[in-house]
C-alpha positions, 0 to 999 in steps of 0.5 A: 145903607149898602149891602156891604155896610150891613156885613161884618166887614163893612165897605168904606164906599156908601151908596147914593142915588147915583151909585157909590160914593167915594171912599173916605178911609182915614186909615190910609196914610198917603205918604206911605206906600200901600204896595212895596215891591223890592228886588223881585226876581222871577225865573222859569225852567226851560230846556235851554236853561233858566229863563230870567223873566224878571231880574230885580224889579223894585217900585212902590205905589201909594194910595191914590197914586197911579204907577205906569209900567211900560216896555216892549213885549217880553220885558217882564211887565206882566210876569212881575204883576202875576208874581205880586198876585201869586198867580205864577205856576209852581215851576216859577222861582220867585225871590225878593219882597212884596209887601201890601200895607207892610205885610209880606206876601211872598211865601204865603200859601195859596189859601192865604193869598186867596183872601187877599186877591179880590179883596185887598188887590183887585185885578183887571185883565187884558182879555175880559172874555177869557177872564170871565167864566162864560157859563155864569152870568156877570152878576153871579160872578160879581156876587161870588166875589162879594160873598167870598170876602164879605158876610153878605146874603145873596140879596145884599150881594146882588143889590151891591152888584147892581150898584157896581154895574151902574157905577161903571156905566153899564146901561140898565144894570138891573137887567144886565146883571143877569146877562152872560159875558158873551151878551156884553160888548168888549167895552162892557165886559171890561167895565164889568171886570173893573166892577168886580175888581173894585167890589171889595174896595181894594187897596191896590188895583192892577190893570194889565193892558186893560185897553189894548184890544179896545177901540179908542172910543171904548178905551176912553170910556174904560180909562174914565171908569178906572179913574172913577174906580180910583176915586171910589176906593182910594186905591193905588193903581198899577197900570201895565201897558205898552201904550205911552199915550195912555200912561201920559194922561193917566199915570203919576209916575212911570217905570220903563222896563227892558230885559226884565229890569227897570231902566228908567223911573220917575214922574211922568213929566220928568221921563217924557220931557227929559228922558235919560235912557236911550231906550226910553228916548227910542220908544218916545221917538218911534211913536206916530203922533196924532198932533204931528202935522209934519210928514216925517219918517219914524225912528225905529229901534233897530234889533230885537230884545235879547234872549232871557236865557242867555243875556249878554254881558254888560247892559242888555240894551248895548247891542241896540244902543247907538251910543254904547261904549266898551264899558256898556258891554262889560258892566250892567248899569244899576238903576240910580240917580246919576250926577246932575240927574233928576230921576233914576236911570240905568245907563252909564252915559245918562249924565252926558245926555242934555250936556254933551249928548243931544237926546234928539240926535241919538236916533237920527230921524231917517229921511223919507224917500223923495216923492216919485213923479207919480206922487207929485202929479195932481190927484185929478191927473192920476188914474183910478185903481179902485172905485166902490160905488154904493157897495152893499153887503147884507147877511140874512138872519135866519131862525129855526133848526129844520125849517129856516125862515128869514127874520132880519138882515145884518147890514154889514156894508150899507152902501159905501162909495170911495176911490183910490188913485195911483200912488195914493194911500187911503186910510179906512178907520172906524170902530170894530163892527163898523164894516171895514173887514167886510168891505175888504172881503167884498173887494178881494172876493170879487163875487158875481152877485155883488150889490153895487159896483167894484171897479179895479183898474178901470174894469167892473168886476161883475163882468169878469170871467174866471181867468180875468179874476185870477189875473186881477188878483195878481195886481191886488194883494193883501197883508194881514194883521197877524203875520204868524197866522198868515204865514205857514209855519211848516214852510221855510220863508223861501217857499212861502215867497215862491208859492204865489209865483208858482201859482201864476206860472213862473219858471224855476229860474225866475223864481230863484232870482225873485225870492232873494230880491224880495227879501232884500227889498224888505230889508231881510237877509237873502241867506235866511230863505231856508229859515221858518217863520217862527225863527223870526221876530214879529216885525221880521215876520210882517216884513216877510208878509209884505214881501209875499204881497209884493212878489207878483208886482201888484199895483194895489196892496190892501193892508189890514191892521198891518202893525197893530200886533207889533211893539211901537219900536218895531212898528216904526220900521215897518211903517217906514218900509211901507212909505219907502216901497210906495214911493219906489214901486208906485204902489197904492194902499188901502190901509185899514186901522183903528190906530188913528195916529198911524193912519195920520202918519201914512195916509193921504186921504181918510174915510171914516166908517160907522155902521156900514157907511162912510160918514166923513171922507177927505184929505188927511189934514182936512180930516184931522185939523177940521173934523166935521162929523161928530163921530170923527170928532169923538174918535180923534178926541179919544186918541191919547197923546204921548205928551203929559201936559197936553193930555191934561189940558185936552177935553174928551168927547165921550160917546155913550154906549157901544156901536149898535148892532148892524141887524138893528140900525137906528132910523134916520141918522144911524149915529144919533143914539150916541151923538153928543151934538144930537143932545144939544139940538132943539126938538125940530132938529132932533126929529130931522135926525130921527127921520132923515138919513143924512146924505154925504154933503161936500164941505170943501174940496175933497172933504165931505161928511154925512151929517145934517149939522156938520161943523168943524171942531178942533179936538187935537 
């Protein structure tokens, strides 16, 4: 008997030895919507006028159904979900209708909504570290959610909390229930959030970008937990995300939003395979795909979303739409099923798509720049621009406030070797905490006491003096992940671009000629040099960062997650630019990313990193088509494809647990504690994995893996 079953408000989930058993609630009519949102409008006051963030959103969610809401940043996705929960500030003006099980929610007091939030509607936020209170244990917060909505003793609620943590896959839940949020990894915190969301068997679960900040392996685990949560509660799920791959494999229906309104809605297969709105077509065409073996340019959606203060007349997408006509600029189309259509769209010309208009021709795919003479030369004939030989970086762990003593080491980078040739892009991939950023810092810092060897342009950095290091940094530049944080908000972009030139002694006349040249190079207007970073969009700011990195005409550019903070429509343009600049200027890239679809698109070779080591390295096609290390196989299988049918057919390789601490690296093979192949081996082979750290072994030309039992496996 569960704790909840002993309360006066019994839970519909019951306990088994494995945790909780799926809900069986005959009261839920799956033919009727449990959540019905109609003509929802939200606006906020501002100095420039009302910000019309949501302009008439309507949708329904039935029990056991998943509705995915997708769109660019600022499209109104999250604001509409906050309106449903009644979590918007008092200054927000909300009209329309939000009904939960037939009961109107808009107009209820905060006290009345508090009885619904956490009980009938569960919420999974994007950032669990911010959503969880840091001064209370995870168990205390789940217990509080249970006792507020159900008549339970503290002992009953604690027992239920342990069951919930076990259900969502938290290891050793009886011990971890007393841990604080900072003692959980990112994936474990998100699983704890899901446990709290399903604690009272809600009718609806709202998941707002629940996988955005997570590695693909953890993302796969979280999505699996959400599916399990749905089975347990019978709830409808509202999945808000910008990741079209996640929606393809998880949702039943999808709604695409733009400028505060839905512009296309329907079953996942209808929208993905027969899109009838140019914006949806553009989004799907701008995504780099893991299964795309053909090297081609991506299709960006030019321009930026309109201001929600002064929306243009007619269709908000008209300024960015390649097939807009005069009527589009005069009358805003309504979301409806057009003649010959199968699902609702908000486009005056949707009925022409597939008939007189070819959807594939709406956004012509840009041509990739022709390969330079350098890129056409065999790799072995090109000079090496960067070589790492057994690079190692350990950080001491100390204890004691006054007299510190060493109690261990953090093995952040534990002996890696790789090389990059002229005109080549090496993608460095792996989960957060594997040592990618530390590797970059060691390359860029060029310390004298470096363990291992870093050779740049044929020169070992250990033997360099101060002037040599300064000269070397001119030829080696970096583009950071967050362009807003990387660019000084107090300086106009012209001064930002001029700064490295002044540092290296360029005269004023030469600088004045170089700044507009750089802006043109990255596709920006030279007349905008006197504007500040905040006056540009995210994609434009990243182009400014790239221009700054290219100011001194470097030979090697290090790109640290350069597109992860951008919408997919903007990301495509930046990736095309990087491809073009590489061919035109003969650049070499070290491209660090966690998005393997992006890496496949841009990289010539790939190095897969795990817990401070390179576990597999080789040409891009070899790694993606024939991954041989179990970790590489798990990474690739976890990446979602924006293809509903293929997603339904794929088998995920789910890793158990999280990345171990680099302060406590397992003996032998460092991946064995999470390795699915290890579980299939006999005792003798398992003992070898426990005792012997595998060395990197050559599998084919330019393809090596550090695994005792490496074997190619098709996972895409």
